[in-house]
C-alpha positions as CSV (number, residue, x, y, z in Angstrom):
1,X,-69.9,9.1,19.4
2,X,-67.0,6.5,19.3
3,X,-65.7,5.8,22.7
4,X,-62.9,3.3,23.5
5,X,-62.8,2.4,27.2
6,X,-59.6,1.3,28.9
7,X,-59.1,0.8,32.6
8,X,-56.7,-0.1,35.4
9,X,-57.9,-1.8,38.6
10,X,-59.2,1.5,39.9
11,X,-59.4,4.0,37.0
12,X,-61.4,4.1,33.8
13,X,-60.4,6.2,30.9
14,X,-62.3,7.0,27.7
15,X,-60.6,7.7,24.4
16,X,-62.9,9.6,22.1
17,X,-63.5,12.6,19.9
18,X,-65.3,14.4,22.7
19,X,-62.6,13.6,25.3
20,X,-59.3,15.2,26.2
21,X,-56.4,14.0,24.1
22,X,-55.1,10.7,25.5
23,X,-51.4,10.7,26.2
24,X,-49.8,7.2,26.3
25,X,-46.4,7.4,27.9
26,X,-43.8,5.7,25.8
27,X,-40.8,5.5,28.1
28,X,-41.1,2.0,29.4
29,X,-39.7,0.6,26.2
30,X,-36.1,-0.6,25.8
31,X,-36.0,0.0,22.1
32,X,-33.1,2.3,21.4
33,X,-32.3,2.4,25.1
34,X,-29.4,0.1,25.6
35,X,-28.9,0.8,29.3
36,X,-32.6,0.1,30.1
37,X,-32.5,-3.1,28.0
38,X,-29.5,-4.3,30.0
39,X,-31.1,-3.4,33.3
40,X,-34.4,-5.2,32.5
41,X,-32.6,-8.3,31.2
42,X,-30.6,-8.4,34.5
43,X,-33.8,-8.1,36.5
44,X,-33.2,-4.5,37.5
45,X,-36.4,-2.5,37.2
46,X,-35.3,0.7,39.0
47,X,-35.4,2.8,35.7
48,X,-38.8,1.3,34.8
49,X,-40.1,2.4,38.2
50,X,-38.8,5.9,37.9
51,X,-40.1,6.3,34.4
52,X,-43.5,5.0,35.4
53,X,-43.9,7.5,38.2
54,X,-42.4,10.4,36.3
55,X,-44.7,9.9,33.3
56,X,-47.8,9.8,35.4
57,X,-46.7,12.9,37.4
58,X,-46.1,14.7,34.1
59,X,-49.7,14.0,32.9
60,X,-49.7,10.6,31.1
61,X,-53.1,9.1,31.1
62,X,-51.9,5.6,30.1
63,X,-48.5,3.9,30.0
64,X,-47.2,1.7,27.2
65,X,-45.2,-1.3,28.5
66,X,-42.7,-3.0,26.3
67,X,-40.2,-5.6,27.3
68,X,-38.6,-6.5,24.0
69,X,-35.0,-6.4,25.3
70,X,-33.5,-8.9,22.8
71,X,-34.2,-10.4,19.4
72,X,-32.8,-13.7,20.6
73,X,-35.5,-16.3,21.5
74,X,-38.2,-13.6,22.1
75,X,-40.9,-16.3,22.3
76,X,-39.2,-17.7,25.4
77,X,-37.6,-14.6,27.0
78,X,-40.2,-11.9,26.4
79,X,-43.4,-13.3,28.0
80,X,-42.0,-13.7,31.6
81,X,-40.2,-10.4,31.4
82,X,-43.3,-8.5,30.1
83,X,-45.3,-10.1,32.9
84,X,-42.8,-9.0,35.5
85,X,-42.7,-5.5,34.1
86,X,-46.5,-5.2,34.0
87,X,-46.8,-6.4,37.6
88,X,-44.3,-3.8,38.8
89,X,-45.8,-0.9,36.9
90,X,-49.4,-1.6,37.8
91,X,-48.3,-2.0,41.4
92,X,-46.9,1.6,41.3
93,X,-49.4,3.6,39.3
94,X,-53.2,3.4,38.8
95,X,-53.4,4.5,35.1
96,X,-54.4,2.0,32.5
97,X,-51.7,0.2,30.6
98,X,-50.9,-0.7,26.9
99,X,-49.4,-4.1,26.5
100,X,-46.9,-3.7,23.8
101,X,-45.2,-6.6,22.0
102,X,-44.7,-8.3,18.6
103,X,-44.8,-11.7,20.3
104,X,-48.2,-13.2,20.6
105,X,-47.3,-15.4,23.6
106,X,-46.1,-12.3,25.4
107,X,-49.3,-10.4,24.7
108,X,-51.4,-13.3,26.0
109,X,-49.2,-13.7,29.1
110,X,-49.6,-10.0,29.7
111,X,-53.4,-10.1,29.4
112,X,-53.5,-12.8,32.0
113,X,-52.0,-10.6,34.7
114,X,-53.1,-7.1,33.6
115,X,-55.7,-5.6,35.8
116,X,-58.7,-3.8,34.4
117,X,-59.0,-3.3,30.7
118,X,-55.6,-2.8,29.0
119,X,-55.0,-1.8,25.4
120,X,-53.3,-4.4,23.2
121,X,-50.5,-2.9,21.1
122,X,-50.9,-4.2,18.4
123,X,-52.2,-6.0,15.4
124,X,-51.4,-5.3,11.7
125,X,-53.2,-6.2,8.5
126,X,-51.0,-9.3,8.0
127,X,-53.1,-12.5,7.9
128,X,-50.9,-14.3,10.4
129,X,-51.2,-11.4,12.9
130,X,-54.9,-11.0,12.4
131,X,-55.5,-14.7,13.1
132,X,-53.2,-14.7,16.2
133,X,-54.2,-11.4,17.9
134,X,-57.9,-10.9,17.2
135,X,-59.0,-14.1,19.0
136,X,-57.1,-12.8,22.1
137,X,-58.7,-9.4,21.8
138,X,-62.1,-11.1,21.7
139,X,-61.3,-13.6,24.5
140,X,-60.2,-10.9,26.9
141,X,-62.6,-8.2,25.7
142,X,-60.0,-5.5,25.3
143,X,-59.3,-2.8,22.7
144,X,-56.4,-3.1,20.2
145,X,-54.2,-0.8,18.2
146,X,-54.5,-1.5,14.5
147,X,-51.4,-0.6,12.6
148,X,-52.0,0.2,8.9
149,X,-49.4,-2.1,7.3
150,X,-49.7,-5.6,5.9
151,X,-47.6,-8.2,4.1
152,X,-46.6,-5.7,1.5
153,X,-45.0,-3.4,4.2
154,X,-45.8,0.2,4.8
155,X,-47.2,2.0,1.8
156,X,-46.3,5.6,1.1
157,X,-49.8,5.9,-0.4
158,X,-52.3,7.1,2.3
159,X,-55.2,5.5,0.4
160,X,-53.5,2.1,0.7
161,X,-53.0,2.6,4.4
162,X,-56.6,3.6,4.8
163,X,-57.7,0.4,3.1
164,X,-55.5,-1.7,5.4
165,X,-57.2,0.0,8.4
166,X,-60.6,-0.8,6.8
167,X,-59.6,-4.4,6.4
168,X,-58.6,-4.8,10.1
169,X,-61.8,-3.2,11.3
170,X,-63.8,-5.5,9.0
171,X,-61.9,-8.6,10.1
172,X,-62.3,-7.6,13.8
173,X,-66.1,-7.4,13.2
174,X,-66.0,-11.0,12.0
175,X,-64.8,-11.9,15.5
176,X,-67.5,-9.8,17.1
177,X,-65.1,-7.0,18.0
178,X,-66.8,-3.6,17.6
179,X,-65.2,-0.7,15.8
180,X,-65.0,1.3,19.0
181,X,-62.5,-1.1,20.3
182,X,-60.2,-0.6,17.4
183,X,-57.7,2.3,17.7
184,X,-56.1,2.8,14.3
185,X,-52.5,3.9,13.9
186,X,-52.3,5.4,10.4
187,X,-48.5,5.4,10.5
188,X,-46.7,8.7,10.7
189,X,-43.8,9.1,8.3
190,X,-40.7,11.2,9.0
191,X,-41.4,14.7,7.6
192,X,-37.6,15.1,6.9
193,X,-37.8,12.2,4.5
194,X,-41.2,12.7,3.1
195,X,-42.4,16.3,2.7
196,X,-46.0,15.3,2.4
197,X,-46.0,13.2,5.6
198,X,-47.9,15.8,7.6
199,X,-50.6,16.4,5.0
200,X,-51.0,12.6,4.5
201,X,-51.7,12.0,8.2
202,X,-54.2,14.9,8.4
203,X,-56.1,13.5,5.4
204,X,-56.0,10.0,6.8
205,X,-57.2,11.1,10.2
206,X,-60.2,12.8,8.8
207,X,-61.2,9.8,6.7
208,X,-60.7,7.4,9.7
209,X,-63.0,9.5,11.8
210,X,-65.6,10.2,9.2
211,X,-65.7,6.9,7.3
212,X,-64.6,4.2,9.8
213,X,-65.6,6.2,12.9
214,X,-62.6,4.8,14.9
215,X,-60.3,6.4,17.4
216,X,-56.7,6.8,16.4
217,X,-53.1,6.9,17.7
218,X,-49.5,7.2,16.5
219,X,-45.9,7.1,17.6
220,X,-45.8,10.9,17.8
221,X,-42.0,11.4,17.5
222,X,-41.8,9.6,14.2
223,X,-42.8,12.9,12.5
224,X,-39.5,14.6,13.6
225,X,-37.1,11.7,13.1
226,X,-33.8,12.8,11.7
227,X,-34.4,16.5,12.3
228,X,-32.7,18.9,14.8
229,X,-34.7,20.2,17.7
230,X,-37.3,17.4,17.4
231,X,-39.5,18.6,20.2
232,X,-40.3,21.8,18.4
233,X,-41.6,19.8,15.5
234,X,-43.5,17.4,17.8
235,X,-45.1,20.3,19.7
236,X,-46.3,21.9,16.4
237,X,-47.6,18.5,15.2
238,X,-49.7,17.8,18.3
239,X,-52.5,20.5,17.9
240,X,-52.6,19.8,14.1
241,X,-53.3,16.1,14.4
242,X,-55.7,16.8,17.2
243,X,-57.5,19.2,15.0
244,X,-57.6,16.6,12.2
245,X,-59.2,14.1,14.6
246,X,-56.5,12.1,16.3
247,X,-57.6,11.0,19.8
248,X,-54.4,9.6,21.4
249,X,-50.7,9.3,20.9
250,X,-47.8,7.3,22.2
251,X,-45.3,10.0,23.3
252,X,-43.0,11.3,26.0
253,X,-45.1,13.2,28.5
254,X,-42.0,14.3,30.4
255,X,-41.3,16.9,27.6
256,X,-43.1,20.1,28.9
257,X,-43.2,21.7,25.5
258,X,-45.2,18.8,24.1
259,X,-47.5,18.5,27.1
260,X,-48.2,22.2,26.9
261,X,-49.3,21.7,23.3
262,X,-51.6,18.9,24.3
263,X,-53.2,20.9,27.1
264,X,-53.6,24.0,24.9
265,X,-55.2,21.9,22.2
266,X,-57.6,20.4,24.8
267,X,-58.6,24.0,25.7
268,X,-59.2,25.1,22.1
269,X,-61.2,22.0,21.1
270,X,-63.5,22.4,24.1
271,X,-62.2,19.2,25.8
272,X,-61.0,21.0,28.9
273,X,-64.2,22.4,30.3
274,X,-63.8,25.9,31.8
275,X,-60.1,25.6,31.1
276,X,-59.9,23.7,34.4
277,X,-56.9,21.5,33.7
278,X,-55.0,24.4,32.1
279,X,-55.6,26.6,35.1
280,X,-54.7,24.0,37.6
281,X,-51.5,23.1,35.8
282,X,-50.2,26.6,35.0
283,X,-51.7,28.9,37.6
284,X,-48.3,29.3,39.3
285,X,-46.4,29.6,36.1
286,X,-44.0,32.5,35.9
287,X,-42.5,33.9,32.7
288,X,-38.9,32.7,32.2
289,X,-39.5,29.4,33.9
290,X,-40.1,26.1,32.3
291,X,-43.8,25.6,31.5
292,X,-45.0,22.2,32.4
293,X,-44.7,21.4,36.1
294,X,-43.8,17.9,37.1
295,X,-46.7,17.8,39.6
296,X,-49.4,18.1,37.0
297,X,-52.8,16.7,37.8
298,X,-53.0,12.9,37.2
299,X,-55.4,13.3,34.3
300,X,-53.7,16.3,32.8
301,X,-53.6,16.4,29.1
302,X,-56.2,13.6,28.6
303,X,-59.5,12.6,30.1
304,X,-53.5,7.5,26.7
305,X,-44.8,2.4,19.1
306,X,-45.1,0.8,20.9
307,X,-45.9,-2.1,18.6
308,X,-44.0,-2.4,15.4
309,X,-44.0,1.4,15.0
310,X,-42.6,1.6,18.5
311,X,-39.7,-0.6,17.6
312,X,-38.9,1.7,14.7
313,X,-39.3,4.8,16.8
314,X,-36.1,6.4,17.9
315,X,-35.9,7.0,21.7
316,X,-35.8,10.7,22.6
């Protein structure tokens, strides 16, 4: 059984087909959040701190950390800002982190200060990226998100995206990186723009699980981009992708409707033994109140784009 191990200084998490769905909190990301970007650029991390604590309280198993506040001189400005953000977050919470950047120097700077075994977000099938990121993944012995696009861009053909994923897994093997340390992002298209987007992802997930035997993730809210009442679509999407084989997602755990879908799917897939997490989370629930208490158990809803997809993902 494929198992991807991530860890903080004090907590180890397993991403796997036989594990609760791994919720990776997306909120520490200034993409699409002008106020947060301005605060971080000015050295104000108060929102980062609140978002870190709130996401873990709501049930996030991991937190994605992105510090791409500006496109101006990112090779110079992003590494120290990402380091500072990582240090603040891991000083507040004990969940594993995902180091999210498109800047290779920032990823390496983050890996130097990150405690435990973080997830690197991300590498693509572009030769330049493979040659820059895979040696770092091997050097620091960490898992990596593999995004299914390459120099040709993002294909609308799911078979092409599968082959890009296969290429990344094979190239990783050349560096001695095992497939269980590759978490493939098959790329979720907006269903409002592409009516087959859902079916494409379900097909891809089954192939990635059965043929490549890798864990998977996605920027969950991409599916609902451009539609009204996005959280209803997201909540419907969650159990469907879990049923198709997805093992993690980068999402907003502070949305009770979506976390309820995660926890319900864990129950129905047998990954919440004796319904323990569901009972602990909702035992005091009363009809007519909001389901999804802020004081959920720390591991609730899991046992974890960022990246280039995260930069495209609209903040919600």
